[in-house]
C-alpha positions as CSV (number, residue, x, y, z in Angstrom):
1,M,-43.2,-35.3,23.9
2,A,-41.4,-34.5,27.1
3,T,-43.5,-34.9,30.3
4,E,-42.2,-31.6,31.4
5,T,-41.1,-28.5,29.4
6,R,-38.0,-26.7,31.0
7,K,-38.5,-23.1,30.5
8,G,-36.2,-20.2,31.1
9,T,-33.3,-18.3,29.1
10,F,-31.1,-20.8,27.5
11,A,-32.6,-23.7,29.0
12,Y,-31.7,-27.0,27.4
13,P,-34.5,-29.1,26.0
14,S,-35.3,-32.0,27.9
15,D,-35.1,-34.4,25.0
16,L,-35.3,-34.3,21.5
17,D,-39.3,-34.2,21.2
18,D,-39.3,-31.0,23.6
19,H,-40.2,-28.7,20.8
20,E,-41.3,-25.8,23.0
21,A,-38.1,-25.5,24.6
22,I,-36.2,-25.8,21.3
23,R,-38.5,-22.8,19.9
24,Q,-37.6,-21.1,23.2
25,Y,-33.9,-21.7,22.8
26,A,-33.8,-20.2,19.5
27,G,-35.6,-17.3,20.5
28,D,-33.3,-16.8,23.2
29,V,-30.4,-16.8,21.0
30,I,-31.7,-14.3,18.7
31,G,-32.6,-11.9,21.5
32,A,-29.1,-12.4,23.3
33,N,-27.3,-11.5,20.2
34,R,-29.4,-8.8,18.8
35,Y,-27.6,-6.0,20.5
36,F,-24.1,-6.7,20.8
37,R,-23.8,-7.6,17.0
38,H,-25.1,-4.3,16.0
39,E,-21.7,-2.5,15.7
40,I,-20.2,-5.4,13.9
41,E,-22.9,-6.3,11.4
42,R,-23.1,-2.4,10.8
43,A,-19.3,-2.2,9.9
44,A,-19.5,-5.4,7.8
45,L,-22.4,-4.0,5.6
46,R,-20.3,-0.7,5.2
47,N,-17.5,-2.9,3.7
48,V,-19.5,-4.9,1.4
49,L,-21.2,-1.7,0.4
50,Y,-17.7,-0.1,-0.2
51,F,-16.4,-3.0,-2.1
52,L,-19.4,-2.4,-4.5
53,G,-18.5,1.3,-4.9
54,V,-21.2,2.7,-2.6
55,Q,-19.2,4.9,-0.5
56,W,-21.0,8.0,-0.2
57,I,-23.1,6.9,2.6
58,K,-23.9,7.6,6.2
59,Y,-25.6,5.5,8.9
60,D,-28.8,6.4,10.5
61,P,-28.7,5.0,14.3
62,E,-32.3,5.2,15.0
63,L,-33.4,3.3,11.9
64,R,-30.2,1.2,11.7
65,I,-29.7,1.6,8.1
66,W,-27.3,3.0,5.7
67,R,-28.5,5.9,3.4
68,P,-27.0,8.1,0.8
69,L,-25.1,11.3,1.9
70,G,-27.6,14.5,1.6
71,L,-25.3,16.4,-0.6
72,K,-25.9,19.2,-3.3
73,K,-26.7,17.9,-6.6
74,A,-23.6,19.6,-8.0
75,T,-21.3,18.1,-5.5
76,P,-18.8,15.6,-6.9
77,R,-18.9,12.1,-5.6
78,P,-15.8,10.6,-6.7
79,V,-14.9,7.1,-6.0
80,T,-11.5,5.6,-6.8
81,N,-12.0,2.2,-5.2
82,K,-8.8,1.4,-3.7
83,L,-10.5,-0.9,-1.0
84,A,-11.8,-3.1,-3.7
85,S,-8.4,-3.4,-5.2
86,L,-7.0,-4.4,-2.1
87,I,-9.7,-6.9,-1.2
88,N,-9.3,-8.4,-4.6
89,T,-5.3,-8.7,-4.2
90,T,-6.1,-10.3,-0.7
91,V,-8.4,-12.7,-2.0
92,S,-5.9,-13.7,-4.9
93,S,-3.2,-14.5,-2.4
94,L,-5.3,-16.8,-0.2
95,V,-6.8,-18.7,-3.3
96,S,-3.5,-19.0,-4.8
97,Y,-1.8,-20.0,-1.4
98,R,-1.0,-23.9,-1.3
99,V,-2.2,-25.1,2.2
100,P,0.6,-27.2,3.6
101,I,-1.4,-30.1,5.2
102,T,0.3,-33.1,6.3
103,Y,-1.3,-36.4,7.1
104,G,0.3,-38.9,9.6
105,P,-0.9,-41.9,11.5
106,A,-2.1,-41.5,14.9
107,S,-0.3,-44.4,16.1
108,F,1.8,-47.2,15.1
109,D,-1.3,-49.4,14.5
110,D,-1.3,-50.8,11.2
111,D,-4.9,-49.4,10.5
112,D,-3.6,-45.9,11.5
113,V,-0.6,-46.2,9.1
114,A,-2.8,-47.4,6.3
115,A,-5.5,-44.8,6.9
116,A,-2.5,-42.1,6.6
117,N,-1.3,-43.4,3.4
118,V,-4.5,-42.8,1.7
119,A,-5.8,-39.7,3.5
120,D,-4.2,-37.2,1.0
121,R,-5.7,-39.0,-1.8
122,I,-9.1,-39.2,-0.2
123,N,-9.1,-35.5,0.7
124,D,-8.4,-34.9,-3.0
125,I,-11.6,-36.7,-3.8
126,I,-13.7,-34.7,-1.5
127,E,-12.3,-31.6,-2.5
128,K,-13.0,-32.3,-6.2
129,E,-16.7,-33.4,-5.1
130,V,-17.4,-30.3,-3.0
131,K,-15.5,-28.2,-5.6
132,V,-13.5,-26.5,-3.1
133,R,-11.4,-24.4,-5.8
134,S,-14.8,-22.7,-6.5
135,L,-15.5,-22.2,-3.0
136,K,-12.3,-20.6,-1.8
137,P,-12.8,-17.2,-3.5
138,T,-16.0,-16.9,-1.9
139,V,-14.7,-17.8,1.6
140,A,-11.7,-15.6,1.1
141,R,-14.1,-12.8,0.1
142,W,-16.2,-12.9,3.1
143,I,-13.1,-13.1,5.4
144,A,-11.4,-10.1,3.8
145,L,-14.6,-7.8,3.8
146,T,-16.1,-9.1,7.3
147,G,-13.3,-10.8,9.0
148,N,-15.2,-14.2,9.3
149,A,-16.8,-17.1,7.4
150,F,-18.6,-20.1,8.6
151,L,-18.2,-23.6,6.6
152,I,-21.0,-26.1,7.2
153,N,-19.7,-29.7,6.0
154,N,-22.4,-32.2,5.4
155,Y,-23.1,-35.4,3.6
156,D,-26.3,-35.3,1.3
157,T,-28.0,-39.1,1.9
158,S,-30.9,-38.3,-0.3
159,T,-31.4,-39.9,-3.6
160,D,-31.0,-36.5,-5.5
161,S,-27.1,-37.5,-6.1
162,G,-28.1,-40.8,-7.5
163,T,-28.3,-44.5,-6.0
164,V,-26.0,-47.4,-5.6
165,F,-27.1,-50.7,-6.0
166,I,-25.9,-53.3,-3.3
167,Q,-25.9,-57.0,-4.2
168,F,-27.0,-59.2,-1.6
169,E,-25.0,-62.3,-0.7
170,Q,-25.9,-65.7,0.1
171,D,-24.0,-68.4,2.6
172,P,-24.2,-72.4,1.7
173,A,-27.2,-72.8,3.8
174,G,-29.2,-70.3,1.6
175,H,-29.4,-67.4,4.1
176,V,-29.3,-64.0,2.2
177,K,-27.9,-60.9,3.8
178,S,-26.6,-57.7,2.9
179,P,-22.9,-56.8,2.8
180,L,-23.4,-54.5,5.8
181,E,-24.9,-57.1,7.8
182,I,-22.2,-59.5,6.9
183,E,-19.6,-57.0,7.9
184,E,-21.1,-56.2,11.1
185,A,-21.2,-59.9,11.9
186,G,-17.5,-60.4,11.1
187,G,-18.4,-62.9,8.0
188,V,-20.2,-65.0,10.6
189,C,-23.5,-66.7,9.8
190,E,-25.5,-66.5,13.1
191,E,-27.9,-69.0,12.2
192,C,-24.9,-71.6,11.2
193,G,-22.9,-70.5,14.2
194,G,-19.5,-69.8,12.4
195,P,-17.6,-68.3,9.5
196,V,-18.8,-69.3,6.2
197,P,-18.1,-68.5,2.4
198,W,-20.6,-65.9,1.0
199,A,-21.4,-65.5,-2.5
200,P,-23.7,-63.4,-4.7
201,A,-27.3,-64.4,-4.0
202,P,-29.3,-65.8,-6.8
203,P,-31.7,-63.4,-8.9
204,K,-35.4,-63.3,-8.1
205,E,-38.1,-64.9,-10.0
206,D,-38.4,-62.2,-12.6
207,G,-34.7,-62.3,-13.2
208,T,-33.9,-59.3,-11.2
209,P,-30.8,-59.5,-8.8
210,Q,-31.4,-59.4,-5.2
211,G,-30.2,-56.1,-3.6
212,I,-31.3,-52.7,-2.4
213,E,-31.0,-49.2,-3.9
214,L,-29.0,-46.9,-1.6
215,P,-28.4,-43.4,-2.0
216,R,-25.0,-42.7,-3.4
217,G,-24.6,-39.6,-1.2
218,R,-22.8,-36.3,-1.9
219,F,-20.2,-34.1,0.1
220,Y,-20.9,-30.6,0.2
221,T,-20.2,-27.4,2.0
222,E,-22.3,-24.4,2.7
223,I,-20.7,-21.1,3.1
224,K,-22.4,-18.7,5.5
225,P,-21.6,-15.2,6.4
226,L,-21.5,-13.3,9.5
227,F,-24.9,-11.9,9.1
228,S,-26.5,-15.4,9.4
229,C,-24.7,-16.8,12.3
230,Y,-25.4,-16.7,16.0
231,F,-23.2,-18.0,18.7
232,D,-21.8,-17.2,22.3
233,Q,-19.7,-14.4,21.8
234,E,-18.0,-15.0,25.0
235,A,-16.8,-18.3,24.2
236,P,-13.2,-18.4,23.1
237,T,-13.8,-20.6,20.3
238,L,-16.8,-22.0,18.2
239,N,-16.3,-25.2,19.7
240,E,-16.6,-23.9,23.3
241,S,-19.9,-22.3,22.2
242,S,-22.8,-24.1,23.8
243,Y,-24.8,-23.2,20.5
244,F,-24.7,-22.4,17.0
245,L,-27.5,-21.1,14.9
246,V,-28.3,-20.0,11.3
247,S,-30.9,-18.1,10.3
248,E,-31.9,-17.1,6.8
249,L,-35.0,-16.4,4.7
250,K,-35.8,-19.0,1.9
251,G,-38.1,-19.0,-0.8
252,R,-41.6,-20.2,-0.1
253,D,-41.5,-22.9,-2.9
254,F,-38.3,-24.2,-1.4
255,I,-40.0,-24.9,1.8
256,E,-42.8,-26.8,0.0
257,R,-40.4,-29.0,-1.5
258,L,-38.8,-30.2,1.5
259,Y,-41.6,-29.8,4.2
260,G,-45.0,-29.4,2.5
261,A,-47.4,-26.7,1.7
262,E,-48.9,-26.6,5.0
263,V,-45.7,-25.9,6.8
264,A,-44.7,-23.2,4.4
265,Q,-47.9,-21.6,4.6
266,K,-47.9,-21.2,8.5
267,A,-44.4,-19.9,8.1
268,A,-45.2,-17.3,5.7
269,E,-47.8,-16.0,8.0
270,A,-45.2,-15.6,10.9
271,P,-43.8,-12.0,11.4
272,H,-40.3,-11.5,10.6
273,S,-38.8,-9.8,13.5
274,E,-34.9,-10.4,13.2
275,P,-33.0,-7.3,12.1
276,Y,-30.2,-9.6,10.4
277,T,-32.5,-10.4,7.6
278,N,-32.5,-6.7,6.4
279,Y,-28.7,-6.8,6.2
280,V,-28.7,-10.1,4.3
281,E,-31.3,-9.2,1.8
282,T,-29.6,-5.9,1.4
283,L,-26.6,-7.7,-0.5
284,A,-28.8,-8.9,-2.9
285,Y,-30.1,-5.7,-4.0
286,S,-27.0,-3.4,-3.3
287,T,-25.6,-1.5,-6.5
288,A,-23.5,1.6,-6.9
289,I,-26.4,3.0,-8.9
290,G,-29.4,5.1,-7.6
291,G,-30.2,6.7,-4.2
292,R,-31.2,3.4,-2.4
293,I,-31.6,2.6,1.4
294,W,-29.2,-0.2,2.7
295,G,-30.4,-2.2,5.5
296,Q,-34.3,-2.2,4.8
297,V,-35.5,-4.7,1.9
298,T,-39.3,-5.4,1.3
299,N,-39.3,-6.7,-1.9
300,Q,-40.7,-10.0,-2.2
301,R,-40.7,-10.3,1.6
302,Q,-44.1,-12.2,1.7
303,Q,-42.7,-14.8,-0.5
304,R,-39.9,-15.7,2.1
305,V,-39.8,-17.9,4.8
306,R,-37.6,-17.8,8.1
307,V,-35.7,-20.9,8.5
308,R,-33.5,-21.5,11.6
309,R,-31.1,-24.3,12.0
310,L,-30.0,-24.9,15.7
311,W,-27.1,-26.9,17.0
312,L,-26.8,-27.5,20.8
313,H,-23.7,-29.2,22.3
314,P,-24.1,-32.6,23.9
315,H,-25.5,-32.1,27.2
316,P,-24.5,-35.3,29.9
317,V,-28.2,-35.8,31.1
318,Y,-30.6,-34.5,28.4
319,A,-28.8,-35.3,25.0
320,P,-25.3,-36.8,25.2
321,K,-25.0,-36.7,21.5
322,G,-26.3,-33.2,21.2
323,I,-29.3,-31.7,19.4
324,Y,-29.7,-30.7,15.8
325,A,-33.1,-28.8,15.1
326,V,-34.6,-27.2,12.1
327,L,-37.3,-24.5,12.7
328,V,-39.5,-22.9,9.6
329,G,-40.9,-20.1,11.1
330,D,-41.9,-21.3,14.7
331,Q,-42.4,-24.8,13.8
332,V,-39.7,-27.4,14.7
333,V,-39.9,-29.6,11.6
334,E,-36.9,-31.8,12.5
335,A,-34.9,-32.7,15.8
336,K,-32.4,-35.4,15.9
337,E,-28.9,-36.1,17.3
338,W,-25.8,-34.9,15.7
339,S,-25.1,-36.8,12.6
340,Y,-21.5,-36.8,12.4
341,H,-18.8,-38.2,14.7
342,N,-15.1,-38.8,14.7
343,E,-12.9,-42.0,14.7
344,K,-13.5,-42.4,18.5
345,G,-17.4,-42.2,17.8
346,E,-17.6,-38.9,19.5
347,P,-20.2,-36.3,17.9
348,F,-18.6,-33.1,16.5
349,L,-19.9,-29.7,15.3
350,N,-19.7,-29.9,11.6
351,V,-19.1,-26.2,11.4
352,V,-15.6,-24.4,10.8
353,H,-15.1,-21.0,11.8
354,M,-12.4,-19.0,9.4
355,G,-11.2,-15.3,9.9
356,F,-8.8,-12.8,9.5
357,D,-7.1,-11.4,12.5
358,P,-8.0,-13.0,16.0
359,V,-9.1,-10.6,18.7
360,P,-8.3,-11.7,22.3
361,G,-11.4,-12.1,24.5
362,R,-13.6,-12.2,21.5
363,L,-14.9,-15.3,19.2
364,L,-15.1,-13.2,16.2
365,Y,-12.2,-12.1,14.0
366,K,-11.6,-8.6,13.1
367,T,-10.6,-7.6,9.3
368,R,-8.4,-5.1,8.4
369,C,-11.0,-3.8,5.9
370,D,-12.6,-2.0,8.8
371,D,-9.3,0.4,8.9
372,V,-9.0,0.6,5.1
373,A,-12.7,1.9,4.9
374,V,-11.7,4.9,7.1
375,K,-9.2,6.0,4.7
376,Q,-11.0,5.2,1.7
377,E,-13.6,7.7,2.9
378,Q,-11.0,10.3,3.6
379,R,-9.4,9.7,0.4
380,N,-12.8,10.3,-1.5
381,R,-13.4,13.5,0.4
382,I,-10.1,14.9,-0.8
383,E,-10.5,13.8,-4.2
384,A,-14.1,15.3,-4.3
385,I,-12.3,18.8,-3.1
386,V,-9.8,18.3,-5.8
387,E,-12.5,17.7,-8.4
388,L,-14.6,20.7,-7.2
389,H,-11.5,22.8,-7.5
390,S,-10.8,21.7,-10.9
391,I,-14.3,22.4,-12.1
392,R,-14.7,26.0,-10.4
393,M,-11.0,27.1,-10.4
394,A,-8.8,25.4,-12.7
395,N,-10.0,26.8,-16.1
396,S,-8.3,29.8,-17.3
397,V,-10.6,33.2,-17.5
398,W,-10.6,36.2,-19.8
399,L,-10.4,39.8,-18.2
400,V,-12.3,41.9,-20.7
401,P,-12.5,45.8,-19.9
402,G,-15.5,47.7,-19.9
403,G,-16.2,49.8,-23.2
404,S,-13.6,47.3,-25.4
405,G,-16.9,46.5,-27.4
406,I,-16.1,42.7,-27.2
407,Q,-19.3,40.7,-26.8
408,R,-18.0,37.3,-26.6
409,I,-15.2,35.0,-26.3
410,T,-15.8,31.7,-27.8
411,G,-12.3,30.4,-27.3
412,E,-12.5,28.6,-30.6
413,Q,-9.4,27.8,-32.4
414,G,-8.5,30.6,-35.0
415,Q,-10.8,33.1,-33.6
416,F,-10.3,36.9,-33.8
417,I,-11.0,39.2,-30.9
418,T,-11.7,42.9,-32.1
419,Y,-11.6,45.4,-29.5
420,N,-12.0,49.2,-29.4
421,A,-8.4,50.4,-28.9
422,M,-9.2,53.9,-29.6
423,A,-11.4,54.3,-26.4
424,G,-8.0,54.0,-24.5
425,V,-9.0,50.6,-22.7
426,P,-6.5,48.0,-22.3
427,A,-6.6,45.0,-24.3
428,P,-8.5,41.9,-22.8
429,T,-6.1,39.5,-20.9
430,R,-6.3,35.8,-20.2
431,V,-5.5,34.7,-16.6
432,P,-4.4,31.0,-15.9
433,G,-6.5,29.1,-13.8
434,D,-5.4,27.7,-10.1
435,P,-3.6,24.4,-10.5
436,G,-4.7,23.6,-7.0
437,N,-2.5,22.6,-3.9
438,P,-0.1,20.0,-4.7
439,Y,-0.4,19.0,-1.0
440,L,-3.8,17.4,-1.7
441,M,-2.3,15.2,-4.5
442,N,0.6,14.1,-2.5
443,W,-2.0,13.6,0.5
444,M,-3.9,11.1,-1.6
445,L,-0.8,9.4,-2.8
446,Q,0.3,8.9,1.0
447,M,-3.2,7.5,1.7
448,D,-3.0,4.9,-0.8
449,Q,0.4,3.8,0.6
450,E,-1.3,3.8,4.0
451,M,-4.1,1.6,2.9
452,D,-1.5,-0.7,1.4
453,M,0.2,-1.0,4.8
454,L,-2.9,-1.4,6.9
455,M,-4.2,-4.3,4.5
456,G,-0.6,-5.7,4.9
457,L,0.3,-5.5,1.1
458,S,3.2,-4.5,-0.8
459,E,4.2,-4.3,-4.4
460,V,6.0,-7.2,-3.9
461,A,2.8,-9.0,-2.5
462,R,1.0,-8.0,-5.7
463,G,3.6,-9.5,-7.9
464,E,5.4,-6.4,-8.8
465,A,9.3,-6.2,-8.6
466,P,10.4,-2.8,-7.2
467,R,12.1,-0.5,-9.7
468,G,16.0,-1.0,-9.3
469,V,15.8,-3.9,-7.5
470,S,17.2,-7.4,-9.2
471,A,19.7,-9.1,-6.9
472,Y,18.2,-12.4,-5.6
473,A,18.9,-11.6,-2.0
474,A,17.2,-8.4,-2.1
475,L,14.0,-9.7,-3.6
476,Q,14.1,-12.6,-1.1
477,L,14.3,-9.8,1.7
478,L,11.5,-8.0,0.2
479,D,9.5,-11.1,-0.2
480,E,9.9,-12.1,3.5
481,R,8.7,-8.5,4.3
482,A,5.7,-9.0,1.9
483,Q,5.0,-12.4,3.9
484,A,5.1,-10.7,7.3
485,G,2.2,-8.6,6.4
486,Q,0.1,-11.5,5.4
487,S,1.5,-14.3,7.6
488,N,-1.2,-14.2,10.2
489,L,-4.0,-14.3,7.5
490,L,-2.2,-17.3,5.8
491,D,-1.6,-19.1,9.1
492,N,-5.5,-18.7,9.8
493,W,-6.3,-19.6,6.4
494,S,-4.2,-22.9,6.8
495,L,-5.7,-23.8,10.2
496,G,-9.3,-23.4,8.8
497,W,-8.7,-25.6,5.9
498,M,-6.9,-28.2,8.0
499,E,-10.0,-28.5,10.0
500,W,-12.2,-28.4,7.1
501,S,-9.9,-31.4,6.1
502,K,-10.3,-33.3,9.2
503,Q,-14.2,-32.8,9.5
504,M,-14.4,-34.3,5.9
505,L,-12.2,-37.1,6.6
506,N,-14.3,-38.0,9.2
507,I,-17.8,-37.9,7.5
508,W,-16.1,-40.0,4.9
509,R,-15.1,-42.5,7.2
510,E,-18.7,-42.8,8.5
511,Y,-20.6,-42.5,5.4
512,A,-18.8,-42.9,1.9
513,D,-19.5,-46.7,1.4
514,E,-19.8,-46.2,-2.2
515,E,-16.2,-46.5,-3.8
516,R,-14.9,-43.1,-5.2
517,V,-12.3,-42.9,-8.0
518,S,-9.1,-40.8,-7.6
519,S,-6.5,-40.1,-10.4
520,A,-2.9,-39.5,-9.6
521,G,-2.3,-38.7,-13.3
522,A,-3.9,-39.2,-16.6
523,G,-4.6,-42.6,-18.1
524,R,-6.4,-45.7,-16.8
525,W,-3.1,-46.8,-14.9
526,A,-3.2,-43.8,-12.6
527,M,-6.9,-44.6,-11.2
528,E,-7.6,-45.8,-7.8
529,K,-10.7,-46.7,-6.0
530,F,-11.3,-45.5,-2.3
531,S,-14.0,-46.2,0.3
532,S,-14.5,-45.7,4.0
533,A,-13.2,-49.0,4.9
534,Q,-9.6,-47.8,3.9
535,L,-9.8,-44.7,6.5
536,E,-10.8,-46.9,9.5
537,G,-7.6,-46.0,11.3
538,G,-6.7,-42.7,13.0
539,V,-5.1,-40.0,11.1
540,D,-3.3,-37.0,12.7
541,I,-3.8,-34.0,10.4
542,S,-1.2,-31.1,10.7
543,V,-0.3,-27.8,8.9
544,E,3.1,-26.2,8.9
545,L,2.8,-22.5,10.0
546,G,5.1,-19.5,9.2
547,Q,6.8,-21.7,6.4
548,N,9.8,-19.7,5.0
549,K,8.9,-20.5,1.7
550,P,8.3,-17.7,-1.1
551,R,4.9,-16.9,-1.6
552,T,5.1,-14.0,-3.9
553,Q,6.0,-14.4,-7.7
554,V,8.9,-12.1,-7.6
555,G,10.4,-14.3,-4.5
556,R,9.7,-17.5,-6.2
557,R,11.7,-16.5,-9.0
558,A,14.4,-15.3,-6.8
559,V,14.7,-18.8,-5.0
560,A,14.8,-20.4,-8.4
561,D,17.8,-18.2,-9.3
562,Q,19.4,-19.0,-6.5
563,A,18.7,-22.8,-6.4
564,I,20.2,-22.7,-9.9
565,R,23.4,-20.5,-8.8
566,L,24.1,-22.9,-5.9
567,G,23.9,-25.9,-8.0
568,L,21.0,-27.1,-6.0
569,A,18.6,-27.4,-9.3
570,N,19.7,-28.2,-12.8
571,P,17.3,-26.9,-15.5
572,F,18.7,-29.5,-18.1
573,V,17.3,-32.3,-15.9
574,P,13.7,-32.8,-17.2
575,Y,11.8,-33.2,-13.8
576,E,14.0,-30.6,-12.3
577,R,13.3,-28.0,-15.1
578,I,9.5,-28.5,-14.7
579,R,9.6,-28.1,-11.0
580,L,11.4,-24.9,-11.6
581,L,8.8,-23.6,-14.1
582,E,6.1,-24.6,-11.6
583,L,8.0,-22.8,-9.0
584,I,8.2,-19.5,-10.8
585,G,4.5,-19.7,-11.7
586,I,4.4,-19.4,-15.3
587,P,1.2,-21.4,-16.3
588,E,1.5,-20.4,-20.1
589,L,4.4,-22.5,-20.2
590,M,2.9,-25.6,-18.7
591,E,-0.1,-25.6,-21.1
592,D,1.8,-27.5,-23.9
593,F,3.3,-29.5,-21.2
594,K,-0.1,-31.0,-20.2
595,I,-0.9,-31.7,-23.6
596,D,2.3,-33.9,-23.9
597,Q,1.5,-35.5,-20.4
598,Q,-1.8,-36.5,-21.7
599,R,-0.2,-38.1,-24.8
600,A,2.2,-40.0,-22.2
601,A,-0.4,-41.2,-20.1
602,E,-2.1,-42.7,-23.0
603,E,1.2,-44.4,-24.1
604,N,1.2,-45.8,-20.5
605,D,-2.0,-47.4,-20.9
606,Q,-1.0,-49.0,-24.2
607,F,2.3,-50.6,-22.7
608,L,0.1,-52.1,-19.8
609,A,-2.1,-53.6,-22.6
610,G,0.7,-55.0,-24.4
611,A,0.2,-52.9,-27.3
612,L,3.0,-51.5,-29.7
613,V,3.9,-48.0,-28.8
614,P,5.5,-45.7,-31.7
615,P,8.8,-44.4,-31.0
616,P,9.3,-40.7,-29.8
617,Y,8.4,-38.0,-32.4
618,P,11.0,-35.0,-32.7
619,W,8.3,-32.4,-31.6
620,D,7.3,-34.3,-28.6
621,N,8.0,-32.5,-25.2
622,H,10.3,-35.1,-23.8
623,D,10.4,-33.8,-20.4
624,A,6.6,-34.5,-20.1
625,H,6.9,-38.1,-21.6
626,I,9.8,-38.9,-19.4
627,L,8.0,-37.8,-16.4
628,S,4.8,-39.6,-16.9
629,H,6.9,-42.7,-17.7
630,R,8.8,-42.5,-14.7
631,R,5.7,-42.2,-12.5
632,L,4.7,-45.4,-14.0
633,T,7.8,-47.3,-13.2
634,Y,7.1,-46.8,-9.5
635,S,3.4,-48.0,-9.7
636,D,2.1,-51.7,-8.8
637,A,0.9,-52.0,-12.3
638,F,4.4,-51.8,-13.7
639,R,5.8,-54.1,-10.8
640,D,3.5,-56.8,-11.6
641,S,3.4,-56.5,-15.5
642,P,5.5,-59.1,-17.7
643,P,9.5,-58.4,-18.0
644,E,9.0,-57.8,-21.8
645,M,6.6,-54.9,-21.1
646,Q,9.1,-53.4,-18.5
647,M,11.9,-53.6,-20.9
648,A,9.8,-51.9,-23.9
649,L,9.0,-48.9,-21.3
650,I,12.5,-48.6,-20.3
651,E,13.8,-48.6,-24.1
652,H,11.1,-46.2,-24.9
653,M,12.2,-43.8,-22.1
654,N,16.0,-44.2,-23.3
655,L,14.8,-43.1,-26.8
656,H,13.3,-39.9,-25.2
657,W,16.8,-39.4,-23.3
658,M,18.6,-39.9,-26.4
659,V,16.7,-36.8,-28.2
660,L,17.2,-34.8,-25.2
661,S,20.7,-35.3,-24.9
662,E,21.4,-34.6,-28.7
663,N,19.4,-31.3,-28.5
664,A,21.4,-30.2,-25.5
665,A,24.8,-31.1,-27.3
666,K,23.7,-28.7,-30.2
667,P,24.4,-24.9,-30.2
668,R,21.3,-23.1,-29.5
669,K,20.2,-19.9,-31.1
670,T,16.9,-18.0,-31.2
671,G,14.3,-20.0,-32.5
672,S,16.2,-23.5,-32.2
673,V,14.7,-26.6,-30.4
674,A,15.4,-26.7,-26.8
675,P,16.2,-29.8,-24.8
676,G,12.5,-30.3,-23.7
677,G,11.3,-30.1,-27.1
678,G,9.4,-27.0,-28.6
679,E,10.9,-23.8,-29.8
680,N,13.4,-21.8,-27.7
681,K,11.8,-18.4,-26.9
682,G,14.2,-17.1,-24.2
683,T,12.5,-19.1,-21.4
684,A,14.1,-20.9,-18.6
685,E,13.2,-24.2,-20.5
686,G,14.8,-23.4,-23.6
687,G,17.7,-20.9,-23.1
688,G,17.8,-17.5,-24.1
689,G,17.3,-15.6,-27.3
690,T,18.6,-12.1,-28.0
691,S,17.0,-8.7,-28.8
692,E,18.4,-6.6,-31.3
693,G,20.0,-3.3,-29.9
694,A,19.6,-4.5,-26.2
695,T,22.1,-3.5,-23.9
696,D,24.0,-5.8,-21.4
697,E,21.6,-4.5,-18.6
698,E,18.5,-4.9,-20.9
699,Q,19.4,-8.4,-22.2
700,I,19.3,-11.7,-19.9
701,D,20.9,-14.5,-21.7
702,L,19.0,-17.3,-19.6
703,E,21.1,-20.1,-21.7
704,G,24.5,-18.9,-20.6
705,Q,23.1,-18.2,-16.9
706,M,21.8,-21.8,-16.6
707,A,24.8,-23.3,-18.1
708,S,27.1,-21.7,-15.5
709,P,26.5,-21.4,-11.6
710,D,28.6,-18.3,-11.7
711,T,26.1,-16.1,-13.4
712,N,22.9,-14.9,-12.6
713,V,19.9,-16.3,-13.9
714,G,18.1,-13.3,-14.6
715,R,16.4,-10.4,-13.1
716,P,12.8,-11.0,-12.1
717,G,10.6,-8.1,-13.2
718,E,12.8,-7.0,-16.2
719,R,11.8,-7.4,-19.9
């Protein structure tokens, strides 16, 4: 323990054992953030509730809760959830966007160059292990709804992810050491006083090998929302904040497994005083059904335990490598230095802050959902007026004069209405209902357009081609306009994932001792193994911002159209045809291609093994086979193979080319075999079929268009 505990607001602990100061610091963080976060959290919770369809609510400033509006029972409460639709579109645009990250050497040093050459493939390994594809929708949704998301990157060194056996080695003098000890000594035997050859150590007396079981380790990323995270709001960036804290409620059994029953019991007895916990638990119980109060949840509160994780930036005197502490209740159960370091050995905060629109002078980002929610509320009220008017005034009514003798008019089909005409009263008449004010309907349509504008979306951004627009130049212009509305968001998204990649590569460099496998394609020939040793050099990671590349489906098709017209791409060259299909974004056309690619990879393995490979089948997708075999010819495995194997592969590829050439020379009609194999169904791959009775404007002959650079390839959006 420290000999003196430093007290006072935000007083840095004197060392790792200064638990009292750590508790005090964590409490100061919660207290300092409690008030300024109120309005931000209030709006963020409202956005989430609106996304769920809970929109007829009001905020109680005294209790800090959202509650249902006190309306009469018969009052309509319509919800046409335009906000949710815009959020889903925004999330889709983020998830589908390919972040243009590049990896370059930090210098001309050989280690840096070597590290840069493998960094992208190592990043792919990490992304698969972390399951980034499944994480991105959650991150994107938090950003769209609350403006912010925090990604905590870690490497699990427990045995939960399995273990790896490390074989000990022995020198000629009989000294047994671990590979890590040998590496640290540079292959030198300290007892012998010089470099010596090392060999696997002999087995033990019981026959088992000499070695040690070490955790395999696992990369993982936690996603934390705004409600759970605390920081210095006045700091321009998260790295400039002197602290970062995550406060959550965990199940008591979870705490017992990690820290024991005694710790869990003491924590369960501690009071819950943090208002954020109400917001977080609200999300788990939120539903569009029922009259619930949002902001106060007490269900199973006694079974939940408060857990806080605190990162304190390095202090030049007290903690040069920073402090990371875990508090369960008010108990400090863990306090240590920061676990992760960059290539220079400097500790770094393993948290990435991602957001929507930056706000000058504020660390937190703003979300456009705040503005859309206001319009959504206005739209709901207008729609309620229209619905109420429809219920009360839109139905027609009968005017029945007194003394007519009519008792009831049911409105049933074929009903006879008998009245007393001799009494001199007029016949009953039917008065049509009031159709309502068309201004209100136009107003709702206008608000729909305004919400699209506020979110930065357009019909092109949603993948829709505007009616009457078919020229590629016009579509490109519309695509650029669609990009302009989302460019800032996409740039921030790219910068966030660039930082994520940078942190993960540093963690890999420090902890990934066990080799991990990467595959550049299908088949054993495409498998590569990587470890931390291959990333010892420095890597500069950058991202291209504001790229002038088509991001919408309509824009991509327009670019493909233009590329063919200008002769920049030839759809009859296999690898160029596949690239065009990937560009225009038609995954259905790629499914069979993937099957053939897998088959071609198996043939590659057979070639390398010296086995006999059958000639191409007529029904093969020859594009896929040529691309896969071509990739093999660029590999070290091909260059190191015997000349006879190389010739066999080349001859096999020539057979595929011959079939392609023969098919290309044949006149193609609807249902014929296209150059890439498979049936011609009017796609860019196989040419164009005809539709009986179609006009020149309705029918697009892709076969003729691709054959001539002077013709249009097609009008995106038309069928």
